[in-house]
Legacy VTK file of the C-alpha trace (Angstrom):
# vtk DataFile Version 3.0
C-alpha trace
ASCII
DATASET POLYDATA
POINTS 167 float
0.231 5.646 6.016
-0.391 3.341 9.425
-1.574 0.142 9.686
-3.840 -1.512 12.976
-4.662 -4.629 13.575
-5.782 -6.846 16.130
-7.368 -9.495 18.584
-4.705 -12.406 16.557
-5.506 -14.692 19.520
-2.020 -16.783 19.347
-1.743 -16.717 15.664
1.428 -15.193 15.413
2.741 -15.939 11.928
-0.745 -13.013 10.778
0.941 -10.513 13.041
4.678 -11.589 11.246
2.817 -11.556 8.541
1.647 -8.722 8.705
4.057 -6.967 10.248
7.254 -8.024 7.643
4.321 -6.329 4.779
4.661 -2.942 6.412
7.703 -2.541 9.024
9.780 -0.314 5.417
6.722 2.055 4.474
4.268 2.304 7.785
4.945 4.917 10.145
3.565 2.896 12.834
1.947 -0.848 13.615
-0.370 -0.955 16.353
-1.671 -4.379 17.508
-5.540 -3.323 20.024
-4.881 -6.990 22.006
-5.615 -10.631 22.467
-2.290 -12.066 20.777
-2.488 -13.504 24.165
1.334 -13.778 23.289
4.356 -12.811 25.908
4.930 -9.189 25.891
8.929 -9.947 25.765
7.937 -12.190 21.560
10.483 -10.345 19.676
7.654 -9.395 17.336
6.640 -6.634 19.058
10.138 -4.589 17.883
9.079 -1.775 15.907
4.650 -2.367 16.691
2.496 -1.458 19.362
0.622 -3.237 21.159
-1.388 -3.120 24.807
-3.360 -5.980 26.701
-6.465 -7.085 25.632
-9.019 -9.197 27.858
-7.317 -12.792 27.178
-3.366 -11.003 27.377
-2.566 -12.193 30.374
1.718 -11.240 30.615
1.678 -8.336 33.062
3.754 -6.673 30.992
1.658 -4.925 28.492
-0.329 -1.218 28.944
-4.211 -1.092 29.215
-3.571 1.513 26.591
-1.581 3.880 25.350
-1.286 7.603 23.323
1.191 7.985 20.737
1.651 10.716 18.397
2.064 9.568 14.472
2.019 12.190 11.631
1.071 14.220 13.730
-1.961 13.378 15.084
-2.883 11.769 19.186
-3.534 8.038 18.780
-4.772 6.973 21.198
-5.084 2.753 21.684
-6.487 -0.021 23.523
-8.689 -2.890 23.673
-11.676 -1.736 24.487
-12.942 -4.513 27.160
-12.115 -2.393 29.718
-14.208 1.195 28.173
-17.069 -1.648 27.839
-17.192 -1.028 23.600
-19.394 -4.538 23.131
-21.811 -1.986 24.828
-21.045 1.189 21.995
-18.158 4.300 22.325
-20.051 6.026 24.961
-17.331 5.519 27.578
-14.460 4.977 25.225
-14.946 8.462 23.961
-15.606 9.963 26.784
-11.908 9.186 27.655
-10.341 9.534 24.632
-11.512 13.269 24.729
-10.264 14.005 27.951
-6.692 12.413 26.337
-7.147 14.421 23.230
-7.322 12.429 20.789
-7.407 12.367 17.744
-7.384 9.321 16.472
-8.881 6.326 19.175
-7.774 2.818 17.704
-9.906 -0.411 20.173
-10.846 -4.307 19.519
-11.676 -6.526 21.516
-15.423 -6.469 19.373
-13.940 -7.979 16.569
-15.829 -6.726 13.896
-14.862 -3.898 11.604
-16.149 0.299 13.057
-14.951 3.238 11.124
-16.739 6.537 12.582
-15.860 10.280 13.880
-17.202 11.835 17.068
-16.749 15.229 17.979
-14.507 15.416 15.502
-12.447 11.631 16.605
-12.151 8.825 14.293
-13.362 5.213 16.178
-11.449 2.807 14.214
-11.765 -1.113 14.706
-9.580 -2.968 12.549
-11.732 -6.172 12.855
-9.445 -9.747 14.039
-6.975 -10.777 12.348
-8.021 -14.662 13.518
-11.615 -14.789 14.733
-13.657 -12.880 12.879
-17.185 -12.081 13.881
-20.664 -10.394 12.759
-22.027 -9.201 9.369
-18.492 -9.583 7.712
-16.651 -13.164 8.116
-13.344 -12.287 7.110
-10.004 -12.369 8.282
-8.714 -8.525 8.200
-6.879 -5.161 9.335
-6.852 -1.991 8.394
-4.730 0.861 7.258
-5.497 4.318 8.105
-3.538 7.241 5.177
-4.251 10.988 7.353
-5.198 13.384 3.642
-5.644 17.210 4.480
-8.383 16.503 6.860
-8.994 13.618 6.643
-8.572 9.887 7.224
-8.681 7.140 4.601
-9.688 3.760 6.087
-9.012 0.600 3.937
-9.796 -2.704 5.445
-7.661 -5.827 4.024
-7.957 -9.562 3.439
-4.749 -11.931 4.929
-3.960 -11.396 1.370
-3.356 -7.885 2.258
-6.003 -7.275 -0.927
-8.369 -4.010 0.041
-11.966 -5.770 0.680
-14.086 -3.707 -1.567
-17.079 -2.800 0.796
-14.657 -0.659 3.805
-13.542 1.603 2.022
-13.709 4.725 3.695
-12.568 8.559 3.133
-14.504 10.257 6.798
LINES 1 168
167 0 1 2 3 4 5 6 7 8 9 10 11 12 13 14 15 16 17 18 19 20 21 22 23 24 25 26 27 28 29 30 31 32 33 34 35 36 37 38 39 40 41 42 43 44 45 46 47 48 49 50 51 52 53 54 55 56 57 58 59 60 61 62 63 64 65 66 67 68 69 70 71 72 73 74 75 76 77 78 79 80 81 82 83 84 85 86 87 88 89 90 91 92 93 94 95 96 97 98 99 100 101 102 103 104 105 106 107 108 109 110 111 112 113 114 115 116 117 118 119 120 121 122 123 124 125 126 127 128 129 130 131 132 133 134 135 136 137 138 139 140 141 142 143 144 145 146 147 148 149 150 151 152 153 154 155 156 157 158 159 160 161 162 163 164 165 166
């Protein structure tokens, strides 16, 4: 199981809370950008994090491809691929990189869908939710035989009932 969060916008405490909850049990913890924290902050020890459009520290990378639980996981913020307009550009990039899972942030809304066998996931925002679900949230992903169990969770680490998926 691994954890995905995004768009914490200066809220270091929420990143710390999620890290503390999962650091002993998760195989990986990802932050999809717009933390607005320094890339040298010790909070990032044990967390894979990328640059968002509000991260001005040049110590962050625009994307990272990492293997987790036998899957190639691509992580980016999404602004460079215009994810607010759809996933076309990001899906081309993810397929080019051979990703099995493509994580992104930027739009502050939960997205979980498969395109050409690749799982695309936006964990929503842990600080500034937008859209239909006005809940600060993050996601966990469990990999089972040929399926992904996706659980969106609130900041009390409770599952959000209508945002539980098997894809």
